[in-house]
N, C-alpha and C positions, 0 to 999 in steps of 0.2 A: 384220282384227290396229287395232289403235290405233294412231294415230301418237303420240309421243311426243314433249314440246317439246327442243327438240335446246338452246336459249337459257331459262339458267331467270331469275328476278328477280334472285335475287341477283347476276348475270351482269351485267347491265343495270344492278344499282344503282354494283357497282365498276367497271363501264366509266365510267356519268357523273362517278363520282366521280374516276377516274384524269382523266376529259377537263380535269376544271375545274383541279384542281392542273398540269394539264401547260398547258393553253389560256386559261382562267382562262373565267366566263361568259359572255363573247363569244360563246364557241364552243358553246356548251351550245343546240344545235337537234338533234333527232333524226338527221337523215341522219348528223351529225358523231359522237352517240355512238352508230348505228349500226356506225363503221365504226372506232372504238374497241373495237367488239364482235365486230367479225368478222360482221354478219348487216347486215340490211334492217332495216327499221324496222318492217316488222309487228310483229315480237315485242314491241319499245315498248311500240306503240297495246296488245300482246294484253296486257300486263301491265299498264298504266297508263293511264289515260281519257284523259291531258293529258301533255305536261310539268310544267306547275307540281308535280300531283301525284306526280311524279319528283324531281323537286327538294323538294317538302315533305318528301319520304323521306330525301333525304340532311340535308336541315340538322335534321331531328328526331336525327340518329346524330351528327351532329356536336355538338351541345346535347347529346346524353345522354353524349357523350366527355368536353368539360366540365366535365361537371357530376359526371360519377366524378373527375376530376382533383381538381377543387377541393374533393370531400368526402374524399378520399385526402390531400389534404394537408392539413386544417384548420387554415386560416389563425385564427389569435386576437389580430390586430391587421390595420387598416389598411396597414398596411405592410408585413403578409406575405402580404394578399392580393392586394395586387398583383406582390408577389415572385413569388407563384402565376403569377399571367397572365403574367408576364414568361417562367417555366419552361417555361409549355404554348405560348408563343409558341416558344422555343428549341428544347423536344421534336420540335413541328410547325410548321414553319417556314413551307412550303408552304398548308398546309392554314392558318394562321391566317392569312399575305397575301392566302389566295385568299378564303376565306371573311367571316375581324374585318375585314377593313378591304374589301371591296371587295362584299359583297352585302349591302344594307339590311337586309332578314329575316332573316336570321342577325345584322347586329350589333344591331340590335332585339331578337334573344332571348339574347343575348349580355350584353347589357347590361341585361335584365329577372332574368336570373339572378346575374349579379355584383350588381346590386342588395340581391336577397335574402341572398348573403351577406355584403356591406357592415354591412347591417342587423343582421344576427347578430350580426360583429364589434363592431359601435358600440353594443349592444342598442337600437340607435333602429329605431323601427317607421314613423317618419315626419319621416325627416328629411328638410331641408331640397333638393327638389328641384335647385337651382342649385349647390348643395354637390356633390352625386351627380354630375351630368352633370359639373363639376368634376374632381371624382376618378375617372370613366371615363377622359375625353381625356387624363387623366394613362396613367392605368395603359397604355392604350393606347399615347399618345406613346413614353412608358418601353419596353414589350417590345418596339415597331417599333426603337425604337434597340438595344436590343438582343439584337434576330436580326441586324438591321443591319452587329450590330460583334462579331459571333460570335469572327470568326476574328480578332481583334486581342486578342479577351479570354476568359479561357477558361471563367468561370465570372460568374455575377451579381454575388458579392461583388467581383473584381476591377473589374468592370464600372461597380459602385457608389465605390470607390475612385478611380476615374480619371473620375467626375464630382464628387468632391468635393474633386481637386485645384485 
């Protein structure tokens, strides 16, 4: 009789994602993931050659989700794009905090994706890297402020009115 795998690849990915959301990347170790999934480390290394591969799968998932979110919102100006990024942060605050503010690889990939949308709305293929970097930091700061103040402000518009006062 062939032994079936008890712990599936998706189960490991979901457990690793939840571990990062709950504990951050500092706890991203095989033993902690195994504990989160309630298994030994063996299934993790059976499915992934190393933790970098697992992390890469998680980042691809987050970036695909971010890409879908940007595409669905269809911003037509840099102001709308910054609002969409802030909305993403509000809709997925833990994910935004752990991946967009703490992990350099995810930050870089999100920045590259945002630049594609930035260039699409500004109609410039080769805009100033310095200007885009400033815009990127503005968007991340705005999104961070938005999620940190969601209890006092019900939506982005009221938060923007608060800033204008």
